Residue, then its C-alpha position, 0 to 999 in steps of 0.5 A: m470466338k478468339e476475340e471473346i476469349i481475349k475479352d474474358k482474359v482482359y476482364m479477369l486481369r482487370k478484376l484481379a488488378v482491382m482486387l489487388t489494389c483494394m487489398v493493398t489499400f486495406i493493408t496500408v490503411g490498417l497499418v496507418i490506423i495501428n500506427f496512429q493508435a500506438k502509445m508511447v509509455t514510460i514505466n518507472y520500475y523500481g527507479q529504472e525507466i523503460h520506454i515502451s510502445t504499446m497498443s494496450n488500452t489500460v495499465e493492466g493490459l500493458l503489464m500483461q502484454n510486456g511480461i511485467y509481473v508484480d506481487e500483491k505488495a507492489v504499488i502501481y500508480p496510476s491504478v491498473d484499470t486506468r486508461l492509457e494515454d500517449n506519453m503516460h508515466i507509470s510507477i511501480y514500487t514496493e518494499e520487497m524486490s519480489a517482482e519480476l520483469n522480462i528485461d531481455e530486450y532492455i538488457e541487450n540495449a543497455k550500455n552499462n555492464i551487467r553482472e549476474v550473481y548466484l545466491d544460495e541462502n536460508q530464509v525465514v518464512e513469517f507466519d500468518m494470523i488466522e482469526q476465529s470469531n466467537a459470538n460469546v465474547d465482547r466484540g474486539a476482545i482478542k485471545t491467542l489460541q495458538a502461538g505462531s512459529a516462523g518457518e524456514k526455507n532454502v532458496k537458490y536464485t540468480v540476481k542481475y545487476i546494472e552497476d549496483k542496481e538490481i534489475a532482475r531476480n529469478i528463483i531456481e529452487e525452493v526447499v522447505l526446511k521447517e514448516v510454518e505454524n500459523q498463529v490462531i487468535e479468537v476475536g469476540t463479535s458480541v456487541s456489549t459493554v466494554s471489556r472490564s479487563s481493559i478498563n481496570r487497567v485505567t487508574a484515576k491518574d490517567f484522568a488527572v490533567d493539568s492547566g494545558f488541557v482543553l475540553y472540546n465539543i466533540k463526540l468523545s467523552a470528557d474522560l476519553q479526552r482527558y485520557a487522550y490528553n495524558m497519552c499525548k503527554k506521555y508519548n510527546i505528540p500534539y493533543e489537537t493533532f491526535l484528536a484530528v487523527m481520530y476524527v479523520e480515521s473514524g469520526f470518534n466511532n469506537n466500534s468502527i471496523s474497516s474492510t482492511n481490519d482496522y479497529g476502533i477510534c484510531q483504526i489500529n490494524m490487526c497486523n499490529y496486535n501482537y506487537l502492541n500486546r507484547n509491548l503495551g499489554i493491549t488486549d482489546l482493540l475495540n476498547p477505547y482506552d486500549n485503542i487510544k493508547a495504541g494510536a498515540f504510541w504508534l503516531s509517536r513512533y513516526y514523529k520520533s523517526w522523522s524528527k531525525y530529518n525534519s522539524g515543524e510542519l514538515l515533521e508533522r506532515n511526514a509523521l501523519n502521512s506515515y500513520n496513514f500509509g505506513e512508514a516503509g511505503y511512505r518513504q518509498y513514495i518520497n524516494q519516488g519523487g513524492t512530497a509531504y504536501s502532495w500526499r493528501y492525508a496530512n492536509k485532511v488532518l491539519d484542516v480538521k485540527a485548525k477547525l477544532i482549535e478555531n471553533g472549540g469543537l467539530 
């Protein structure tokens, strides 16, 4: 009887030992697998590099896991759905320092001096543009129904700096001082003939060209080519480059409207309508004359802005890329290490320009 009890105890001890061994092995293997799957990623957050070890599979998962929050204006490269790889480099930047980062661990390890500043200031709140469609008005015709009025708010917040570089901004309190009144505009949706109000502003001299004009075999009427040529002379931009921009933007389709509210041949964004209306008298972004005038004017701004720093092909590339990306966003891209040659929009336009000149058309 005693021998059987002893045998049972030995059996149980052996069984327990085997179970413990299996558990230790399982935990060890699990830790090895976890360690093997962990990836080291570098985040360039507004020019500040942070190194993170992560188990996340995507850029979006990495940002969520580490409490890195960005607003809708932020640019994330590569995109949030990109699959993470070991030693990957991710850039986050925007015009406004409105994103927040959980930097407690980084601050503890920072060797630089950190200072915190308390700010209390009134800020302007810009109004939005609200569109109302009208099927009884020509497509693209625009009318202001209610003028917008900016609001005002008082904001109390703290800003943390390492040396002179801002690393965090935390809002403590916001109080509305004046309510925003949004602008309301009416946008025509009827597909009919071009609005006469815009055509009547075009005179005979707008079609009178000099010996430098070339009529190309493209899907743009002779009158519109002459008009575009004169707008290029007026705003001091290269004619063939401007034709190539129109081709890349819309294929010379004046009725083109993008999902991001870009209108007409030159794809003028609706957010620029107020400025163009005040300064150029433009009322119809789907009127080809209004649209070409707006496109030439807008492109000339970028040529003029970049001419302070560049000339020749580099000037042209920077102006074209700014037309595509927006000047503020493109300058941020350059400041982050990008080049005029790595942003591909200018390449497309210059390729089209070369084919236009070589073949006499597209």
